[in-house]
N, CA, C and O atoms as CSV, one atom per row, in Angstrom:
chain,resi,resn,atom,element,x,y,z
A,1,MET,N,N,116.568,131.865,302.583
A,1,MET,CA,C,117.898,131.581,302.254
A,1,MET,C,C,118.547,130.967,303.473
A,1,MET,O,O,117.999,130.002,304.006
A,2,SER,N,N,119.663,131.451,303.948
A,2,SER,CA,C,120.338,130.939,304.994
A,2,SER,C,C,120.470,131.947,306.304
A,2,SER,O,O,120.230,133.144,306.145
A,3,ALA,N,N,120.784,131.531,307.361
A,3,ALA,CA,C,120.883,132.414,308.563
A,3,ALA,C,C,122.309,132.861,308.715
A,3,ALA,O,O,123.009,132.406,309.620
A,4,GLY,N,N,122.767,133.766,307.827
A,4,GLY,CA,C,124.121,134.304,307.929
A,4,GLY,C,C,125.286,133.477,307.514
A,4,GLY,O,O,126.412,133.967,307.592
A,5,ARG,N,N,125.101,132.197,307.056
A,5,ARG,CA,C,126.243,131.396,306.608
A,5,ARG,C,C,125.998,130.939,305.237
A,5,ARG,O,O,124.853,130.865,304.791
A,6,PRO,N,N,127.021,130.633,304.567
A,6,PRO,CA,C,126.821,130.131,303.101
A,6,PRO,C,C,126.274,128.740,303.279
A,6,PRO,O,O,126.550,128.050,304.260
A,7,LEU,N,N,125.424,128.323,302.216
A,7,LEU,CA,C,124.883,127.163,302.174
A,7,LEU,C,C,125.819,126.053,301.893
A,7,LEU,O,O,126.763,126.261,301.132
A,8,THR,N,N,125.633,124.805,302.479
A,8,THR,CA,C,126.501,123.685,302.042
A,8,THR,C,C,126.129,123.209,300.638
A,8,THR,O,O,125.087,123.564,300.087
A,9,LYS,N,N,126.899,122.504,300.163
A,9,LYS,CA,C,126.751,121.936,298.764
A,9,LYS,C,C,125.387,121.251,298.701
A,9,LYS,O,O,124.615,121.536,297.785
A,10,ALA,N,N,125.072,120.387,299.610
A,10,ALA,CA,C,123.868,119.700,299.707
A,10,ALA,C,C,122.655,120.588,299.797
A,10,ALA,O,O,121.654,120.354,299.121
A,11,GLU,N,N,122.742,121.668,300.677
A,11,GLU,CA,C,121.705,122.583,300.861
A,11,GLU,C,C,121.528,123.406,299.506
A,11,GLU,O,O,120.408,123.640,299.052
A,12,ARG,N,N,122.595,123.791,298.946
A,12,ARG,CA,C,122.533,124.511,297.753
A,12,ARG,C,C,121.800,123.731,296.607
A,12,ARG,O,O,120.947,124.269,295.901
A,13,LYS,N,N,122.195,122.413,296.472
A,13,LYS,CA,C,121.516,121.653,295.558
A,13,LYS,C,C,120.076,121.478,295.789
A,13,LYS,O,O,119.293,121.522,294.840
A,14,ALA,N,N,119.687,121.284,296.974
A,14,ALA,CA,C,118.233,121.330,297.354
A,14,ALA,C,C,117.619,122.504,297.048
A,14,ALA,O,O,116.593,122.422,296.374
A,15,PHE,N,N,118.039,123.676,297.414
A,15,PHE,CA,C,117.611,124.945,297.088
A,15,PHE,C,C,117.380,125.163,295.556
A,15,PHE,O,O,116.322,125.598,295.101
A,16,ASN,N,N,118.432,124.831,294.827
A,16,ASN,CA,C,118.365,125.038,293.351
A,16,ASN,C,C,117.209,124.184,292.807
A,16,ASN,O,O,116.422,124.673,291.996
A,17,ARG,N,N,117.086,122.851,293.259
A,17,ARG,CA,C,116.213,121.922,292.740
A,17,ARG,C,C,114.693,122.468,293.071
A,17,ARG,O,O,113.777,122.369,292.255
A,18,ALA,N,N,114.556,123.021,294.298
A,18,ALA,CA,C,113.345,123.505,294.647
A,18,ALA,C,C,112.909,124.803,293.830
A,18,ALA,O,O,111.730,124.967,293.518
A,19,GLU,N,N,113.871,125.689,293.507
A,19,GLU,CA,C,113.689,126.852,292.726
A,19,GLU,C,C,113.276,126.413,291.325
A,19,GLU,O,O,112.327,126.966,290.770
A,20,HIS,N,N,114.012,125.366,290.698
A,20,HIS,CA,C,113.690,124.872,289.414
A,20,HIS,C,C,112.225,124.341,289.365
A,20,HIS,O,O,111.433,124.632,288.469
A,21,GLU,N,N,111.968,123.587,290.354
A,21,GLU,CA,C,110.521,123.041,290.305
A,21,GLU,C,C,109.450,124.070,290.419
A,21,GLU,O,O,108.405,123.997,289.774
A,22,ARG,N,N,109.758,125.122,291.333
A,22,ARG,CA,C,108.844,126.282,291.446
A,22,ARG,C,C,108.618,126.972,290.186
A,22,ARG,O,O,107.504,127.406,289.893
A,23,LYS,N,N,109.753,127.103,289.342
A,23,LYS,CA,C,109.631,127.805,287.947
A,23,LYS,C,C,108.890,127.026,287.005
A,23,LYS,O,O,108.178,127.593,286.177
A,24,ILE,N,N,108.994,125.712,287.053
A,24,ILE,CA,C,108.366,124.852,286.151
A,24,ILE,C,C,106.851,124.987,286.457
A,24,ILE,O,O,106.067,125.136,285.519
A,25,LYS,N,N,106.396,124.937,287.793
A,25,LYS,CA,C,104.997,124.942,288.202
A,25,LYS,C,C,104.532,126.257,287.833
A,25,LYS,O,O,103.450,126.313,287.248
A,26,GLN,N,N,105.197,127.388,288.086
A,26,GLN,CA,C,104.696,128.802,287.620
A,26,GLN,C,C,104.521,128.870,286.070
A,26,GLN,O,O,103.566,129.494,285.607
A,27,ASP,N,N,105.400,128.257,285.277
A,27,ASP,CA,C,105.182,128.190,283.839
A,27,ASP,C,C,104.094,127.433,283.424
A,27,ASP,O,O,103.455,127.856,282.461
A,28,LEU,N,N,103.705,126.238,284.043
A,28,LEU,CA,C,102.581,125.444,283.801
A,28,LEU,C,C,101.316,126.215,284.017
A,28,LEU,O,O,100.407,126.247,283.188
A,29,ILE,N,N,101.299,126.874,285.246
A,29,ILE,CA,C,100.121,127.608,285.600
A,29,ILE,C,C,99.975,128.862,284.661
A,29,ILE,O,O,98.836,129.234,284.376
A,30,ALA,N,N,101.014,129.499,284.191
A,30,ALA,CA,C,100.857,130.558,283.222
A,30,ALA,C,C,100.307,130.009,281.935
A,30,ALA,O,O,99.447,130.631,281.311
A,31,GLN,N,N,100.772,128.886,281.538
A,31,GLN,CA,C,100.376,128.306,280.261
A,31,GLN,C,C,98.992,127.716,280.183
A,31,GLN,O,O,98.328,127.811,279.151
A,32,HIS,N,N,98.534,127.085,281.304
A,32,HIS,CA,C,97.315,126.321,281.265
A,32,HIS,C,C,96.262,126.845,282.325
A,32,HIS,O,O,95.198,126.241,282.459
A,33,GLY,N,N,96.533,127.883,283.021
A,33,GLY,CA,C,95.632,128.397,284.081
A,33,GLY,C,C,95.929,127.714,285.318
A,33,GLY,O,O,96.725,126.776,285.357
A,34,ASN,N,N,95.236,128.209,286.457
A,34,ASN,CA,C,95.643,127.842,287.807
A,34,ASN,C,C,95.373,126.376,288.039
A,34,ASN,O,O,96.293,125.628,288.369
A,35,GLU,N,N,94.082,125.925,287.868
A,35,GLU,CA,C,93.700,124.564,288.171
A,35,GLU,C,C,94.477,123.568,287.421
A,35,GLU,O,O,95.132,122.698,287.995
A,36,LEU,N,N,94.403,123.701,285.992
A,36,LEU,CA,C,95.070,122.705,285.192
A,36,LEU,C,C,96.533,122.732,285.282
A,36,LEU,O,O,97.201,121.703,285.178
A,37,GLY,N,N,97.032,123.870,285.470
A,37,GLY,CA,C,98.565,123.960,285.600
A,37,GLY,C,C,99.106,123.342,286.895
A,37,GLY,O,O,100.124,122.650,286.933
A,38,THR,N,N,98.363,123.640,287.923
A,38,THR,CA,C,98.750,122.884,289.219
A,38,THR,C,C,98.640,121.434,289.103
A,38,THR,O,O,99.518,120.713,289.577
A,39,PHE,N,N,97.542,120.922,288.457
A,39,PHE,CA,C,97.419,119.485,288.229
A,39,PHE,C,C,98.651,118.964,287.430
A,39,PHE,O,O,99.299,117.989,287.811
A,40,TYR,N,N,98.942,119.680,286.285
A,40,TYR,CA,C,100.071,119.188,285.522
A,40,TYR,C,C,101.460,119.247,286.289
A,40,TYR,O,O,102.360,118.431,286.090
A,41,ALA,N,N,101.527,120.161,287.067
A,41,ALA,CA,C,102.755,120.252,288.067
A,41,ALA,C,C,102.697,119.111,289.009
A,41,ALA,O,O,103.734,118.472,289.185
A,42,TRP,N,N,101.654,118.785,289.614
A,42,TRP,CA,C,101.403,117.618,290.536
A,42,TRP,C,C,101.819,116.423,289.791
A,42,TRP,O,O,102.624,115.628,290.275
A,43,LEU,N,N,101.295,116.271,288.623
A,43,LEU,CA,C,101.353,115.000,287.773
A,43,LEU,C,C,102.848,114.788,287.488
A,43,LEU,O,O,103.331,113.657,287.556
A,44,ARG,N,N,103.627,115.928,287.152
A,44,ARG,CA,C,104.912,115.806,286.804
A,44,ARG,C,C,105.788,115.346,288.015
A,44,ARG,O,O,106.640,114.470,287.865
A,45,VAL,N,N,105.563,115.950,289.212
A,45,VAL,CA,C,106.205,115.420,290.372
A,45,VAL,C,C,105.840,113.969,290.793
A,45,VAL,O,O,106.670,113.216,291.302
A,46,VAL,N,N,104.661,113.651,290.572
A,46,VAL,CA,C,104.257,112.187,290.917
A,46,VAL,C,C,104.894,111.226,289.899
A,46,VAL,O,O,105.195,110.082,290.239
A,47,ASN,N,N,105.095,111.671,288.684
A,47,ASN,CA,C,105.660,110.845,287.704
A,47,ASN,C,C,107.153,110.643,288.049
A,47,ASN,O,O,107.622,109.507,287.983
A,48,ILE,N,N,107.883,111.640,288.396
A,48,ILE,CA,C,109.247,111.546,288.900
A,48,ILE,C,C,109.342,110.757,290.105
A,48,ILE,O,O,110.166,109.843,290.141
A,49,ARG,N,N,108.574,111.004,291.130
A,49,ARG,CA,C,108.660,110.127,292.433
A,49,ARG,C,C,108.138,108.679,292.129
A,49,ARG,O,O,108.672,107.725,292.693
A,50,GLY,N,N,107.098,108.498,291.243
A,50,GLY,CA,C,106.706,107.097,290.845
A,50,GLY,C,C,107.795,106.378,290.222
A,50,GLY,O,O,108.042,105.221,290.562
A,51,THR,N,N,108.497,107.008,289.294
A,51,THR,CA,C,109.687,106.291,288.679
A,51,THR,C,C,110.694,105.816,289.740
A,51,THR,O,O,111.175,104.683,289.742
A,52,GLN,N,N,110.975,106.773,290.643
A,52,GLN,CA,C,111.956,106.419,291.724
A,52,GLN,C,C,111.473,105.313,292.562
A,52,GLN,O,O,112.223,104.412,292.937
A,53,ALA,N,N,110.074,105.383,292.895
A,53,ALA,CA,C,109.447,104.320,293.706
A,53,ALA,C,C,109.460,102.931,292.991
A,53,ALA,O,O,109.742,101.906,293.613
A,54,TYR,N,N,109.159,102.933,291.723
A,54,TYR,CA,C,109.131,101.757,290.940
A,54,TYR,C,C,110.526,101.111,290.856
A,54,TYR,O,O,110.648,99.887,290.902
A,55,ARG,N,N,111.556,101.925,290.737
A,55,ARG,CA,C,112.895,101.425,290.629
A,55,ARG,C,C,113.385,100.793,291.930
A,55,ARG,O,O,114.161,99.838,291.924
A,56,SER,N,N,112.879,101.389,293.120
A,56,SER,CA,C,113.285,100.862,294.385
A,56,SER,C,C,112.334,99.779,294.840
A,56,SER,O,O,112.547,99.184,295.897
A,57,GLY,N,N,111.287,99.503,294.075
A,57,GLY,CA,C,110.242,98.386,294.441
A,57,GLY,C,C,109.154,98.858,295.508
A,57,GLY,O,O,108.500,98.064,296.185
A,58,ASP,N,N,109.046,100.169,295.574
A,58,ASP,CA,C,108.010,100.574,296.609
A,58,ASP,C,C,106.662,100.548,295.952
A,58,ASP,O,O,106.355,101.505,295.241
A,59,THR,N,N,105.829,99.556,296.115
A,59,THR,CA,C,104.600,99.454,295.428
A,59,THR,C,C,103.504,100.260,296.292
A,59,THR,O,O,102.489,100.602,295.686
A,60,ALA,N,N,103.608,100.559,297.517
A,60,ALA,CA,C,102.790,101.222,298.274
A,60,ALA,C,C,102.499,102.722,297.721
A,60,ALA,O,O,101.374,103.212,297.625
A,61,TYR,N,N,103.606,103.302,297.407
A,61,TYR,CA,C,103.511,104.708,296.868
A,61,TYR,C,C,102.780,104.703,295.599
A,61,TYR,O,O,101.950,105.591,295.401
A,62,ILE,N,N,103.013,103.736,294.656
A,62,ILE,CA,C,102.465,103.681,293.385
A,62,ILE,C,C,100.906,103.367,293.530
A,62,ILE,O,O,100.098,103.893,292.766
A,63,ARG,N,N,100.533,102.526,294.498
A,63,ARG,CA,C,99.131,102.270,294.831
A,63,ARG,C,C,98.544,103.531,295.284
A,63,ARG,O,O,97.455,103.789,294.772
A,64,ASP,N,N,99.010,104.383,296.131
A,64,ASP,CA,C,98.525,105.639,296.614
A,64,ASP,C,C,98.263,106.605,295.490
A,64,ASP,O,O,97.240,107.287,295.428
A,65,VAL,N,N,99.189,106.630,294.647
A,65,VAL,CA,C,99.110,107.577,293.529
A,65,VAL,C,C,97.888,107.197,292.589
A,65,VAL,O,O,97.089,108.041,292.182
A,66,VAL,N,N,97.821,105.883,292.292
A,66,VAL,CA,C,96.689,105.310,291.523
A,66,VAL,C,C,95.433,105.665,292.033
A,66,VAL,O,O,94.542,106.054,291.278
A,67,LEU,N,N,95.260,105.556,293.397
A,67,LEU,CA,C,93.978,105.881,294.056
A,67,LEU,C,C,93.698,107.297,293.981
A,67,LEU,O,O,92.555,107.688,293.745
A,68,ALA,N,N,94.733,108.149,294.179
A,68,ALA,CA,C,94.512,109.602,294.052
A,68,ALA,C,C,94.102,110.027,292.680
A,68,ALA,O,O,93.208,110.860,292.527
A,69,LEU,N,N,94.712,109.497,291.715
A,69,LEU,CA,C,94.272,109.762,290.274
A,69,LEU,C,C,92.841,109.232,290.010
A,69,LEU,O,O,92.056,109.901,289.338
A,70,GLN,N,N,92.522,108.112,290.502
A,70,GLN,CA,C,91.164,107.589,290.269
A,70,GLN,C,C,90.154,108.489,290.984
A,70,GLN,O,O,89.045,108.668,290.481
A,71,ASN,N,N,90.504,109.062,292.147
A,71,ASN,CA,C,89.563,109.868,292.771
A,71,ASN,C,C,89.241,111.189,292.033
A,71,ASN,O,O,88.105,111.642,291.901
A,72,VAL,N,N,90.525,111.823,291.509
A,72,VAL,CA,C,90.421,113.051,290.715
A,72,VAL,C,C,89.515,112.674,289.437
A,72,VAL,O,O,88.574,113.383,289.079
A,73,HIS,N,N,89.858,111.603,288.850
A,73,HIS,CA,C,89.027,111.204,287.548
A,73,HIS,C,C,87.554,111.108,287.812
A,73,HIS,O,O,86.711,111.585,287.053
A,74,SER,N,N,87.272,110.447,288.963
A,74,SER,CA,C,85.763,110.155,289.225
A,74,SER,C,C,85.051,111.471,289.646
A,74,SER,O,O,83.850,111.626,289.425
A,75,ARG,N,N,85.828,112.432,290.267
A,75,ARG,CA,C,85.203,113.799,290.513
A,75,ARG,C,C,84.900,114.602,289.258
A,75,ARG,O,O,83.926,115.342,289.120
A,76,HIS,N,N,85.827,114.374,288.382
A,76,HIS,CA,C,85.808,115.419,287.182
A,76,HIS,C,C,85.124,114.839,285.982
A,76,HIS,O,O,84.884,115.568,285.019
A,77,SER,N,N,84.777,113.494,285.982
A,77,SER,CA,C,84.138,113.035,284.806
A,77,SER,C,C,82.836,112.470,285.230
A,77,SER,O,O,82.752,111.611,286.108
A,78,GLY,N,N,81.767,112.989,284.561
A,78,GLY,CA,C,80.419,112.547,284.623
A,78,GLY,C,C,79.785,112.213,285.959
A,78,GLY,O,O,78.616,111.830,286.009
């Protein structure tokens, strides 16, 4: 939490967002198991960040995500 002072509005917003994401990740893990739930949580975050990167024109981030997904796919399929 904080070191003896109230959180600022920006800090509170970041804290609440992090708590919300943590809860979603825990729910996905409870629903799908540790490995698949963690992957789905990662995929969700990457989707959100990818949309932001696409809108801002950051093609390097999208390229990195595609390579990471390709590596995961090649490891787990045949």
